[in-house]
C-alpha positions, 0 to 999 in steps of 0.5 A, a space after each residue: 498527498 500530493 507529494 506521494 503522487 508526486 514522487 511515489 513510485 508505482 506498483 501492479 499487483 492482484 488485481 489492485 495498483 500501488 502509489 508508495 513513498 518512504 519517510 512519510 514523518 511518522 512510526 507508522 504505514 500511512 494507507 489510503 483506498 480507492 474505488 474509482 467511480 468510474 467503474 462503481 456507480 454505486 457508493 454501497 459498492 464502493 464503500 463494501 470494497 474499501 471495506 473489505 481492501 482494509 479488513 484484508 489490508 489488516 490482516 496481512 498488515 505484518 507482511 510489509 515492515 514498519 520502520 522509523 520513518 513509515 511509509 505512505 500507500 494509495 491500493 487504488 481497485 484495479 476490477 471492473 466486478 464486486 470481488 468476494 474477500 479472500 479474494 481481495 486477501 490473496 490480491 492485498 497478502 500479493 501486493 504487500 509482499 511484492 510492495 515489500 521489496 523495494 522497503 527492505 531494499 530503502 532500508 539498505 539503501 539508507 543505510 549505506 547513505 548513512 542512514 541514523 537508524 537500520 530501520 529507516 528508509 531512505 
């Protein structure tokens, strides 16, 4: 997690902020979700939003390529209100589409630098 904050890149889309870092050493993408306590005092609302974000990611994860070396990401909810599942789904879809561009770009970068596999991230 420290590596993610120290070396990760940030993008904003769909009412979310996402910190991501490639090459997690796994063959899967790993996800963390954060809903700020400052915005939502009640744990019930924070947990509701995290469940909705997790479900939206599950439904749209095919938009983000899974590579040999995987990707770590932290999705931070930036809204001040509890959004409906459909709105969160649209926001996560927008975020993953935007995130897929740099991840695919890293794949090509790794290949140019002698990466062992065309699916590896750079």
